[in-house]
C-alpha positions, -999 to 999 in steps of 0.1 A, spaced: -115 715 905 -150 730 909 -161 714 876 -148 680 887 -165 682 921 -197 696 905 -200 666 881 -193 642 909 -219 658 931 -245 656 903 -238 620 896 -240 612 933 -272 632 937 -287 611 909 -280 580 930 -250 566 911 -216 556 924 -189 558 898 -172 525 890 -139 544 884 -130 581 884 -106 593 857 -92 627 848 -84 639 813 -52 654 829 -40 618 835 -37 615 797 -22 649 788 10 633 776 -9 608 755 -32 635 741 -3 657 732 14 627 713 -19 620 695 -20 657 684 16 654 671 5 623 652 -24 642 636 0 670 625 23 645 610 -6 630 590 -15 666 579 -48 664 598 -41 694 621 -21 726 619 -11 756 640 -31 787 633 -25 823 642 -59 837 635 -75 858 662 -104 843 682 -128 869 668 -118 859 632 -127 822 637 -157 825 660 -191 815 646 -202 790 620 -190 805 587 -156 820 594 -133 824 564 -108 795 558 -76 798 577 -46 811 557 -25 788 578 -44 756 568 -17 747 542 12 754 565 40 728 560 38 699 585 73 705 599 65 741 606 33 731 625 52 705 644 78 731 655 52 757 664 31 732 683 62 723 704 67 761 709 31 763 721 37 735 746 69 752 758 52 785 765 68 805 737 35 822 727 11 845 746 -25 834 752 -45 837 720 -15 839 698 -17 804 684 -41 774 684 -39 739 671 -68 733 647 -81 700 633 -86 697 596 -122 685 598 -157 698 591 -182 690 619 -218 679 613 -231 714 619 -207 728 593 -181 743 616 -147 739 599 -114 732 616 -123 734 653 -97 743 678 -81 713 696 -55 731 717 -52 767 729 -28 784 752 -39 792 787 -16 803 815 -36 792 845 -25 766 869 -44 733 866 -58 718 898 -40 685 891 -10 693 870 -1 728 882 19 748 857 32 717 837 9 723 808 0 757 792 -19 741 763 
């Protein structure tokens, strides 16, 4: 919540009044379904590399990048349902960013209550 209120305070301090305030948490279901769609199109995959192995700009390619689609779908559902510990799995996008970073993380597991959704989502 401190990030939300901090952004709102800055915008107000700059003299603006937001036309509409939205929260990404309002779209968690839609974002999850979009991630499932990307997995089905083979544009994302569940990865089990450790954070320190994928940090930086030139990490080695993930050995999980070619994981079967159905396996990634099942594992992503397991991520959502809290069957992994924090840091044990991520959802990575099959893309190379402009600066050269390959397969950025789209979802990670975090067991901390969200200020709007509580414990509903751990990814």
